C-alpha positions as CSV (number, residue, x, y, z in Angstrom):
1,M,14.7,-0.4,15.7
2,P,10.9,0.3,15.6
3,T,9.1,0.9,18.8
4,S,5.6,1.3,19.9
5,R,4.7,3.2,23.0
6,L,1.7,3.3,25.2
7,D,0.5,6.2,27.3
8,K,2.7,6.2,30.4
9,S,0.4,8.6,32.2
10,S,-2.3,5.9,32.5
11,G,0.3,3.5,34.1
12,E,0.8,1.3,31.0
13,Q,4.2,0.0,30.1
14,E,6.4,0.8,27.1
15,M,6.6,-2.0,24.6
16,R,9.7,-2.6,22.5
17,K,10.4,-5.0,19.7
18,H,13.3,-7.2,20.8
19,E,16.3,-8.2,18.7
20,V,19.3,-10.0,19.9
21,V,22.6,-9.6,18.0
22,M,25.1,-12.4,18.6
23,R,28.7,-12.1,17.4
24,S,31.1,-14.9,17.0
25,T,34.8,-14.1,16.4
26,T,37.5,-16.5,15.2
27,S,41.1,-15.5,14.2
28,S,40.1,-13.9,10.8
29,L,36.3,-14.1,10.6
30,T,33.5,-12.3,12.4
31,V,30.0,-13.7,12.1
32,R,27.0,-11.6,13.0
33,T,23.7,-13.3,13.7
34,I,20.5,-11.4,14.4
35,V,17.8,-13.3,16.4
36,R,14.2,-12.1,16.5
37,Y,11.3,-13.6,18.4
38,G,8.0,-14.1,16.5
39,E,4.6,-15.4,17.5
40,C,3.9,-16.9,20.8
41,Q,3.6,-20.7,20.7
42,K,2.5,-21.3,24.4
43,N,-0.3,-23.9,24.5
44,H,-2.7,-22.5,27.1
45,A,-5.0,-25.5,27.0
46,A,-2.3,-28.2,27.5
47,S,-3.5,-29.0,31.1
48,I,-6.9,-30.1,29.7
49,G,-5.5,-31.9,26.7
50,G,-6.4,-29.3,24.1
51,Y,-4.5,-26.8,22.0
52,A,-5.0,-23.0,22.2
53,V,-2.6,-20.2,21.6
54,D,-3.1,-16.6,22.7
55,G,-2.6,-15.0,19.3
56,C,0.4,-12.8,20.3
57,R,2.2,-12.1,17.0
58,E,5.6,-10.9,18.1
59,F,7.7,-10.7,21.3
60,M,7.7,-7.2,22.8
61,A,10.1,-6.8,25.7
62,S,8.4,-5.3,28.7
63,S,10.1,-2.3,30.3
64,G,13.1,-3.7,32.1
65,E,16.9,-3.4,31.9
66,E,18.5,-5.5,29.2
67,G,19.5,-8.9,30.7
68,S,17.0,-8.7,33.6
69,T,14.2,-11.1,34.1
70,A,11.6,-8.4,33.3
71,A,13.2,-7.9,29.9
72,L,12.5,-11.6,29.1
73,T,8.7,-11.2,29.7
74,C,6.5,-10.3,26.7
75,A,4.6,-7.1,27.4
76,A,1.8,-8.2,25.0
77,C,1.0,-11.7,26.3
78,G,3.0,-12.0,29.6
79,C,4.8,-15.2,28.5
80,H,8.5,-15.8,28.8
81,R,10.6,-15.1,25.6
82,N,11.3,-18.9,25.2
83,F,7.6,-19.4,24.2
84,H,8.0,-17.2,21.2
85,R,9.3,-18.7,17.9
86,R,13.0,-17.9,17.4
87,I,13.9,-16.4,14.0
88,V,17.6,-16.4,13.1
89,E,18.7,-14.0,10.4
90,D,22.3,-14.1,9.0
């Protein structure tokens, strides 16, 4: 999995591309689905009746343990993972 790292000596966080692998098992069939999160779709101007997105192109999990609330926050834009477009790959 590709990663990009920032200088930790300056206090900046490590940014990681986030992929979720879901497995579904039946009696004789195992299905593996990979879920990625693309560009941020949060409308920052909704409160004033407009439409403006921040331009974040891909969800990058902030440094946090997998499954924690910190891991669900994008290191690039600060939005929750649910604001990013969900891409399902079979």
